[in-house]
C-alpha positions as CSV (number, residue, x, y, z in Angstrom):
1,M,196.1,98.8,72.0
2,S,195.5,96.7,68.9
3,A,192.2,96.4,67.1
4,A,190.2,93.3,67.7
5,A,189.7,90.9,64.8
6,P,186.3,91.1,63.1
7,A,183.7,88.6,64.4
8,T,182.6,87.6,60.9
9,Q,184.7,86.8,57.8
10,D,183.9,87.7,54.3
11,L,183.3,84.4,52.5
12,G,182.4,86.0,49.2
13,S,185.7,85.1,47.7
14,T,185.0,81.4,48.0
15,D,182.1,81.5,45.5
16,E,184.5,81.0,42.7
17,D,185.7,77.7,44.2
18,E,182.2,76.1,44.5
19,P,179.6,75.8,41.7
20,S,176.4,77.6,42.4
21,P,173.4,75.3,42.9
22,A,171.0,75.2,40.0
23,P,168.0,77.4,40.6
24,A,165.0,75.4,41.8
25,G,162.1,75.3,39.5
26,P,158.5,75.4,40.6
27,A,157.5,72.5,42.9
28,P,155.3,69.9,41.1
29,W,151.6,69.8,42.2
30,G,151.5,66.2,41.2
31,T,153.2,63.5,39.2
32,L,151.7,61.2,36.6
33,V,153.3,57.8,36.9
34,S,153.0,55.3,34.0
35,L,152.1,51.7,34.9
36,S,154.0,50.7,31.7
37,S,156.9,52.2,29.8
38,H,156.2,56.0,29.7
39,P,158.5,58.1,31.9
40,P,156.9,59.9,34.9
41,L,155.6,63.4,34.2
42,D,156.0,66.0,36.9
43,L,153.1,68.4,36.8
44,T,154.3,72.0,37.4
45,G,152.7,75.2,36.3
46,G,149.3,75.1,34.5
47,V,148.0,72.7,32.0
48,H,149.6,69.4,30.8
49,T,148.2,67.5,27.8
50,L,148.2,63.8,26.9
51,G,147.7,62.7,23.3
52,R,149.1,62.1,19.8
53,G,149.9,65.7,19.1
54,A,153.5,66.7,19.0
55,A,152.9,69.6,21.3
56,C,151.5,67.4,24.1
57,S,153.3,67.1,27.4
58,L,153.2,63.3,27.0
59,V,153.0,62.1,23.4
60,L,151.3,58.7,22.9
61,S,151.4,56.8,19.6
62,Q,148.3,54.6,19.8
63,S,145.8,55.2,16.9
64,F,142.8,55.4,19.1
65,I,144.3,58.2,21.2
66,S,143.1,61.7,20.2
67,T,145.4,64.5,19.2
68,T,144.7,66.0,22.7
69,H,143.2,63.1,24.6
70,A,143.2,64.6,28.1
71,R,144.3,67.7,30.0
72,L,145.7,67.7,33.5
73,L,145.3,71.0,35.2
74,R,144.8,72.9,38.5
75,D,141.1,73.5,38.4
76,G,138.9,76.2,39.8
77,G,139.6,78.9,42.3
78,D,141.3,76.6,44.8
79,G,143.9,75.2,42.4
80,A,142.8,71.5,43.0
81,P,144.3,69.0,40.5
82,A,141.8,67.8,37.9
83,V,141.6,65.7,34.7
84,E,139.6,66.9,31.7
85,D,138.4,64.5,29.0
86,T,139.0,66.1,25.6
87,S,139.0,62.8,23.7
88,T,136.7,60.9,21.3
89,N,137.2,57.5,22.9
90,G,137.2,58.4,26.6
91,V,139.2,58.8,29.8
92,W,138.5,56.8,32.9
93,L,139.3,57.8,36.4
94,N,139.3,55.0,38.9
95,G,137.3,52.9,36.5
96,Q,134.6,55.5,35.9
97,K,134.3,57.3,32.5
98,V,134.9,61.0,32.8
99,G,133.0,61.9,29.6
100,K,134.1,64.3,26.8
101,G,134.2,67.9,28.0
102,N,133.9,66.9,31.6
103,S,136.5,67.2,34.3
104,R,137.0,65.4,37.6
105,P,139.2,66.2,40.6
106,L,142.4,64.2,41.0
107,R,143.4,62.8,44.3
108,H,146.6,61.1,45.5
109,A,146.7,57.5,44.1
110,D,143.9,57.9,41.6
111,A,144.1,55.6,38.6
112,L,143.8,57.2,35.2
113,S,143.2,55.2,32.0
114,L,143.1,56.5,28.4
115,A,141.4,53.3,27.2
116,K,138.6,51.3,28.5
117,P,139.9,49.7,31.7
118,D,139.0,46.2,30.4
119,A,140.5,46.7,26.9
120,T,143.6,44.8,25.9
121,E,145.5,48.0,25.1
122,A,144.6,49.6,28.4
123,S,147.6,48.3,30.2
124,A,149.9,50.5,28.1
125,L,147.7,53.6,28.9
126,R,147.3,53.4,32.7
127,F,148.7,56.0,35.0
128,L,148.8,56.7,38.7
129,F,148.4,60.3,39.9
130,T,150.5,61.1,42.9
131,A,150.3,64.3,45.0
132,P,153.7,65.6,46.3
133,S,152.6,65.2,49.9
134,A,149.7,64.0,52.0
135,A,149.1,67.7,52.9
136,A,148.5,68.6,49.3
137,A,146.1,65.7,48.8
138,A,144.1,66.4,52.0
139,P,141.8,69.2,50.8
140,S,140.5,67.0,47.9
141,A,140.3,63.9,50.1
142,A,138.1,65.9,52.5
143,A,135.9,66.9,49.6
144,A,135.6,63.3,48.5
145,S,134.5,62.2,52.0
146,S,131.8,64.9,52.0
147,S,130.6,63.9,48.5
148,Q,130.5,60.2,49.5
149,G,128.2,61.1,52.3
150,D,125.9,62.9,49.8
151,A,125.8,59.7,47.7
152,E,124.7,57.4,50.5
């Protein structure tokens, strides 16, 4: 009686024939999309900075931009996306000034401006924050609804 063939085959020898996929990096918790000429900035890990400083995640050349103009981060214990104003001249979120040293939560489709929204140079410094999925934006959207009810 002959032995039966094994039910599975060893495919390990084919690894040499096919390139290994690149290791996946951490998934972004958001993307900052420029409304002008700057490339999109995927937000992964901790803090991302915007400003004139060479060490910033997104380096901007305008003279009225601070060395570190703003920080994008996952804030608080829940890791919700936020923007912090670290500038001299201001950061605006959906047309409202954030204020130096203050931070505000970021929600999907929020508009971020590093110049006064009505200023001529503002068009070059407008960005859109996008969350990777509706599920990621839902907790902060729910918080917005409850805070709007408080304001009424």
